[in-house]
DOFI-664666 format. One record per residue (C-alpha): residue number from 1; residue in one letter; x, y, z. Coordinates in pm, whole numbers, m for minus. Each point is the difference from the previous one (the first is absolute). Layout:
REC  num  residuo       X       Y       Z
REC  NUM        A       X       Y       Z
...
//
This chain:
REC  num  residuo       X       Y       Z
REC    1        M   m3205    1861     841
REC    2        R     209     158     274
REC    3        M     359     m96      66
REC    4        V     m47      34     376
REC    5        D    m269    m271      m9
REC    6        I     230    m238    m189
REC    7        I     284      64     248
REC    8        E    m232     m59     294
REC    9        K    m139    m321    m151
REC   10        K     345    m148     m54
REC   11        R     124     128     337
REC   12        D    m275    m200     166
REC   13        G      95    m319    m188
REC   14        H    m277     m16    m260
REC   15        P      72     m96    m363
REC   16        L     m31     268    m264
REC   17        T    m222     m59    m304
REC   18        E     126      m3    m360
REC   19        E    m181     331     m53
REC   20        E     174     161     297
REC   21        I     342    m123    m114
REC   22        R     m68     116    m358
REC   23        W    m110     343     123
REC   24        F     306      40     224
REC   25        T     245    m107    m273
REC   26        T    m156     224    m263
REC   27        E     m32     305     222
REC   28        Y     344     m34     157
REC   29        S     162     m39    m343
REC   30        A    m181     315    m114
REC   31        G     132     198     296
REC   32        N    m342      41     162
REC   33        I      91    m178     323
REC   34        P     271     158     216
REC   35        D     305    m200     100
REC   36        Y     m89      18     368
REC   37        Q    m325    m190     m61
REC   38        A     167    m254    m230
REC   39        S     269     m59     261
REC   40        A    m268     m50     267
REC   41        L    m158    m269    m219
REC   42        A     339    m163     m61
REC   43        M      62     m11     375
REC   44        A    m345    m149      61
REC   45        I      77    m270    m260
REC   46        Y     340     m56     163
REC   47        F    m168     m89     329
REC   48        Q    m327    m157    m121
REC   49        G     120    m177    m316
REC   50        M    m217     m69    m306
REC   51        T    m211    m290    m117
REC   52        D      97    m182    m320
REC   53        E    m289     177    m174
REC   54        E     119     343     116
REC   55        A     359     m67    m108
REC   56        G    m119    m128    m337
REC   57        A    m217     307     m55
REC   58        L     283     238      96
REC   59        T     237    m182    m236
REC   60        L    m239      28    m293
REC   61        E     m76     366      61
REC   62        M     369      91      24
REC   63        A      67    m195    m320
REC   64        K    m283     192    m174
REC   65        S     132     338     120
REC   66        G     251      25    m286
REC   67        D     115    m173    m316
REC   68        Q     m83    m368     m43
REC   69        L     170    m213    m261
REC   70        D    m231    m189    m233
REC   71        L     199    m310     m95
REC   72        S    m292    m185    m160
REC   73        A     179      17    m337
REC   74        I     273    m230     136
REC   75        T     m60    m365     m81
REC   76        G     m10    m237     296
REC   77        T      m6      40     377
REC   78        K     226     290      99
REC   79        V     203     m74     313
REC   80        D     170     253     227
REC   81        K     226     m35     302
REC   82        H      54     230     296
REC   83        S     261     m16     273
REC   84        T     m30     189     328
REC   85        G     371      75     m39
REC   86        G     327    m120     141
REC   87        V     376      22     m28
REC   88        G     140    m164    m313
REC   89        D    m347     m77    m135
REC   90        K      56     m32    m374
REC   91        T    m269    m258     m80
REC   92        T    m216     222    m226
REC   93        F     243      m3    m292
REC   94        I      57    m373      47
REC   95        L    m370     m88      14
REC   96        G     m99     201    m306
REC   97        P     220    m186    m251
REC   98        L     m57    m336     174
REC   99        V    m379      23     m17
REC  100        A       3     155    m348
REC  101        A     211    m294    m121
REC  102        L    m303    m220      73
REC  103        D    m230     230    m204
REC  104        V    m179     144     305
REC  105        P     m35     380     m45
REC  106        V     162     224     262
REC  107        A    m117     363     m15
REC  108        K     199     177     271
REC  109        M     m26     356     129
REC  110        S     289     104     225
REC  111        G     132     311     167
REC  112        R     324     154     110
REC  113        G     127     m67     347
REC  114        L      71     193     318
REC  115        G     235    m171     241
REC  116        H     292    m240     m14
REC  117        T      m6     m61    m377
REC  118        G    m200     125    m294
REC  119        G    m330    m153    m101
REC  120        T     m42    m251    m281
REC  121        I      10     273    m264
REC  122        D     321     147     142
REC  123        K     165    m342      m3
REC  124        L    m103     m81    m357
REC  125        E     138     335    m112
REC  126        A     339    m154      66
REC  127        F     m52    m129    m356
REC  128        T     107     286    m230
REC  129        G    m300     150    m178
REC  130        F    m270    m196     185
REC  131        E    m325     199     m20
REC  132        T    m304     m31     226
REC  133        E    m185     317    m103
REC  134        I    m211    m172    m265
REC  135        S    m359      57    m111
REC  136        Q    m283    m233      98
REC  137        E     m27    m108    m365
REC  138        Q     372     m89     m11
REC  139        F     m31    m178     334
REC  140        I    m287    m218    m124
REC  141        E     175     m68    m330
REC  142        L     319    m114     175
REC  143        V    m186    m234     236
REC  144        N    m191    m155    m289
REC  145        K     319     m41    m201
REC  146        N     253    m104     268
REC  147        K    m226     m96     295
REC  148        L     183     258     212
REC  149        A      24     376      41
REC  150        L      84     228     292
REC  151        A    m111     361      11
REC  152        G      36     288     244
REC  153        Q    m304      78     210
REC  154        S    m230     275    m123
REC  155        G      22     325     190
REC  156        N    m376     m21      50
REC  157        L     m18    m359     126
REC  158        T    m205     m20     323
REC  159        P      28     370      98
REC  160        A    m237     m57     295
REC  161        D     241    m257     141
REC  162        K     300     232     m48
REC  163        K    m180     280     184
REC  164        L    m121    m224     283
REC  165        Y     340    m170      37
REC  166        A     178     335      29
REC  167        L    m242      89     280
REC  168        R      46    m335     177
REC  169        D     376      45     m20
REC  170        V     m14     313     221
REC  171        T    m281    m112     235
REC  172        A     146    m333     124
REC  173        T    m265    m205    m179
REC  174        V     216    m179    m260
REC  175        D       8    m325     199
REC  176        S    m365     m93     m56
REC  177        I     m36    m335    m176
REC  178        P    m328      80    m182
REC  179        L     136     337    m116
REC  180        I     330    m155    m116
REC  181        A    m187    m279    m179
REC  182        S    m238     244    m170
REC  183        S     288     225    m104
REC  184        V     199    m283    m162
REC  185        M    m298    m167    m164
REC  186        S    m146     325    m139
REC  187        K     317      40    m210
REC  188        K     m15    m361    m116
REC  189        I    m367      31     m96
REC  190        A      62     326    m188
REC  191        A     289    m165    m187
REC  192        G    m251    m230    m166
REC  193        S     129    m355      47
REC  194        D    m237    m294      42
REC  195        A     203    m191     259
REC  196        I     247     108     269
REC  197        V     274    m184     190
REC  198        L     117     177     316
REC  199        D     339     m50     164
REC  200        V     m44     116     360
REC  201        K     334      33     179
REC  202        T      59     m45     371
REC  203        G     313      51     208
REC  204        S     265     258      83
REC  205        G       9     143    m353
REC  206        A    m376       5     m58
REC  207        F    m276     252      57
REC  208        M    m175    m269     207
REC  209        T     269    m120     241
REC  210        D    m243    m232     183
REC  211        E    m112    m320    m175
REC  212        D    m355      16     140
REC  213        D     m40     357    m129
REC  214        A     131    m107    m341
REC  215        R    m250    m285      m9
REC  216        A    m285     234      97
REC  217        L      99     248    m274
REC  218        A      27    m278    m258
REC  219        K    m343    m134      90
REC  220        A    m152     348     m16
REC  221        M     143      65    m346
REC  222        V    m100    m342    m133
REC  223        D    m354      43     135
REC  224        I     m29     344    m163
REC  225        G     129    m122    m336
REC  226        N    m223    m305     m13
REC  227        S    m306     194     119
REC  228        I      22     241    m293
REC  229        G      58    m254    m273
REC  230        R     380     m28     m14
REC  231        D     142    m349      51
REC  232        T     245      74     282
REC  233        M     238    m204     217
REC  234        A     297      79     225
REC  235        V     333    m151      99
REC  236        I     152     100     335
REC  237        S     379       1     m34
REC  238        D     298      63     224
REC  239        M     178     336      15
REC  240        N     210     m59     313
REC  241        Q     296      28    m236
REC  242        P      38     150    m348
REC  243        L    m121    m209    m293
REC  244        G     294    m134    m195
REC  245        R     351     146      18
REC  246        M     m39     329    m187
REC  247        I    m152     329     119
REC  248        G      11     286    m249
REC  249        N    m147      73    m340
REC  250        A     242    m138    m263
REC  251        L     119    m263     251
REC  252        E    m355    m130      45
REC  253        V     m54      m5    m377
REC  254        K     314    m214     m35
REC  255        E    m130    m242     262
REC  256        A    m339     m16    m171
REC  257        V     169     m86    m331
REC  258        E     203    m271     176
REC  259        T    m322    m143     145
REC  260        L    m168     m12    m341
REC  261        K     305    m194    m123
REC  262        G     m34    m249     287
REC  263        E     309     137     178
REC  264        G    m153     223     267
REC  265        P       1     m38     381
REC  266        A    m221    m276     138
REC  267        D    m235     234     189
REC  268        V     m59     226    m301
REC  269        H     m60    m305    m221
REC  270        E    m242    m160     248
REC  271        L    m209     310      68
REC  272        S     m12      93    m368
REC  273        L    m112    m348    m103
REC  274        T    m264      m7     274
REC  275        L    m149     338     m93
REC  276        A      23     m69    m374
REC  277        A    m173    m337      40
REC  278        H    m298     164     171
REC  279        M     m11     266    m274
REC  280        V      m5    m270    m268
REC  281        V    m283    m187     175
REC  282        L    m210     317      39
REC  283        G      72      82    m365
REC  284        G    m127    m339    m117
REC  285        G     340    m130    m112
REC  286        A       1    m304     228
REC  287        A    m246    m197     211
REC  288        S     214      m2     315
REC  289        A     297     177     153
REC  290        E     202    m322     m33
REC  291        E     m70     m24    m374
REC  292        A      78     371     m42
REC  293        R     329     m36     186
REC  294        D     111    m283    m229
REC  295        L     m79     213    m305
REC  296        L     186     298     148
REC  297        E     308    m206      80
REC  298        K      m2    m121    m360
REC  299        A     m26     363    m124
REC  300        I     317      82     197
REC  301        Q     185    m308    m121
REC  302        D     m90      34    m370
REC  303        G      82     372      m6
REC  304        S    m349     125     m85
REC  305        A     m21     201     326
REC  306        I     319     195     m74
REC  307        E    m111      50    m362
REC  308        A    m328     146     133
REC  309        M     209     241     211
REC  310        K     199     117    m304
REC  311        T    m316      44    m207
REC  312        F    m161     202     281
REC  313        I     301     231      43
REC  314        A      42      58    m374
REC  315        A    m372      62     m57
REC  316        Q      12     291     246
REC  317        G     312     158    m148
REC  318        G     261    m156     225
REC  319        D     329    m158    m101
REC  320        P     m50    m378      36
REC  321        S     372     m75     m48
REC  322        A      40      61     374
REC  323        V    m209    m314      61
REC  324        D     267    m210    m174
REC  325        D     281     203     155
REC  326        P    m108     158     333
REC  327        E     344     162      32
REC  328        L    m134     257    m250
REC  329        L    m220     134     283
REC  330        A     124     285     217
REC  331        T     291     m92     230
REC  332        A     120     190     306
REC  333        K     362     121      12
REC  334        D      78    m171     332
REC  335        R     m81    m337     157
REC  336        V      69      38     370
REC  337        A      19    m303     232
REC  338        V    m201      m1     324
REC  339        P     185    m223     253
REC  340        A    m174    m207     266
REC  341        P      50     173     338
REC  342        S       2    m336     181
REC  343        S     m12    m374     m63
REC  344        G    m314    m212      14
REC  345        Y    m316    m101    m177
REC  346        V    m213     275    m149
REC  347        T    m319     m31     205
REC  348        E    m181     322     m95
REC  349        M      18     274    m261
REC  350        H    m176     332      34
REC  351        A    m114      13    m361
REC  352        A    m138     354      18
REC  353        Q     333     133     130
REC  354        I     185    m164    m290
REC  355        G    m254     162    m231
REC  356        Q      66     338     160
REC  357        A     373     m51     m55
REC  358        A     m70     m61    m371
REC  359        M    m200     323     m14
REC  360        L     290     194     156
REC  361        L     222    m134    m277
REC  362        G    m242     160    m246
REC  363        A    m208    m304    m101
REC  364        G    m327     157     120
REC  365        R    m180     326      61
REC  366        A     m66     181     326
REC  367        T    m220     248    m192
REC  368        L    m170     m14    m340
REC  369        D     251     249    m140
REC  370        D     306    m213      81
REC  371        E     197    m154    m287
REC  372        I      62    m375       8
REC  373        D     344    m143     m73
REC  374        H     m78    m325    m183
REC  375        A     353    m136      50
REC  376        V      24       0     379
REC  377        G    m129    m240     264
REC  378        I      93    m287     227
REC  379        E     103    m357     m83
REC  380        L     m43    m246     287
REC  381        E     250    m280      63
REC  382        A    m145    m123     331
REC  383        K    m366     m54      88
REC  384        I    m184    m168     287
REC  385        G     148    m342      80
REC  386        H     345      71    m147
REC  387        Y     306     m35     226
REC  388        V     267     269     m32
REC  389        H     332      72     164
REC  390        E      87     346     125
REC  391        G     132     200    m294
REC  392        D    m173    m210    m267
REC  393        T    m187     204    m261
REC  394        I    m371      m7      81
REC  395        A    m102     252    m268
REC  396        W     134     227    m272
REC  397        L     m93     363     m48
REC  398        H     m28      96    m367
REC  399        A      77     367      47
REC  400        N      66     322    m187
REC  401        K      60     190     327
REC  402        D     354      59     120
REC  403        D     m76     m54     371
REC  404        T    m218    m303      86
REC  405        T     122     m50     358
REC  406        A    m333      80     168
REC  407        I    m195    m211    m251
REC  408        R     236    m294      51
REC  409        T     m59      23     377
REC  410        M    m375      19     m58
REC  411        V       7    m328    m193
REC  412        Q     216    m168     267
REC  413        E    m246     108     272
REC  414        A    m289    m151    m197
REC  415        Y     147    m348      62
REC  416        T     m38    m205     320
REC  417        F     246    m285      66
REC  418        S     m18    m297     239
REC  419        D     187    m320      82
REC  420        Q    m326    m188     m52
REC  421        Q    m117     m83    m352
REC  422        P    m353     142     m48
REC  423        D    m294    m213    m102
REC  424        A     m88      15    m368
REC  425        R    m272     256     m78
REC  426        P    m276     m61    m252
REC  427        L       5     224    m307
REC  428        I    m376     m32     m48
REC  429        F    m225      m5     305
REC  430        D    m344     m40    m154
REC  431        T    m222      41    m305
REC  432        I    m344     159      26
REC  433        H    m279     m39    m256
//
């Protein structure tokens, strides 16, 4: 095969065959195709799109390009969850214990984060001693024993995707729905789970700010997953404001613990229960989402969900006493009030800007080499629909910096106020099977 022929074929709008996609993925991974030709193909895909069959083939080949977890030794249907990311999104370490409490196995691979806060692993490392660098044998043993384990991603997971994504990042071809969908799903396929629940965010703090684009991405990922033998569904959820009240690593862990005790914010509780219910259904733990939800509510009320959290933390070397007493988690030296600059109803929040403010406090990384401060972050007092008077505290900065003036202003400017009360927004826009 010749790369120029494949580029020309896709440029002219024709679908590529499985063989052509396999050849490209293999040869590009091996360094036999130059970046300029790979970028030409990415641009052709950006403009011409891909069929479901093409996207499925690309996903499988990228998954095969590196390590693949064999989880066949785990009893039951293994369920995974993926979020496209948002501000204050702490559902992963709520869902794991919730679903595990109903004896549905959750085998989760996660990474570290770039951006406003750390990734799931960074957040869980707020528990002293928590370890995610575990062997595949340990991982399987923990899931079989406790129905839940979370491990760091292998350095050789989907190397073809890593290489292609780095190229797309510098050639303005990131925003291609089939390429995004294939990238996400290749990691999920390589991670070995049987069923996948996707939380696709839309709004000012999401990668997909437009609801129609979020729906198209969700459908593309669900179609890919189902076409290659993974039972996959998606929930489209709101990210026009941060999820919950806490943004920051230890702060989000505290809010997750509160939610597992039945004391968390309504939006965190609702989204977590919705996602967990779908995970339970796909895992065979209930016949319907309604039945699953009832079982999950019971697990919160009878304490089995929070016990599953403590077991999970302890099994991976963490100190579970912080689950009973979250004040044992890292705490910032200062709690700085952010006053409302004017009176009125909160009508909009620029969630991404609030996330950026959290990163400037030290809650996230601008580069992979940056150190995360687990203690810092932002606590929200006012969200969309709340009425405030000028000077009321709309947020608190949990800070270890001496001067937070610019960050305080940044948070204030993320809020929009009006005399008119805004219409209520849905938290969940759609589900796609």
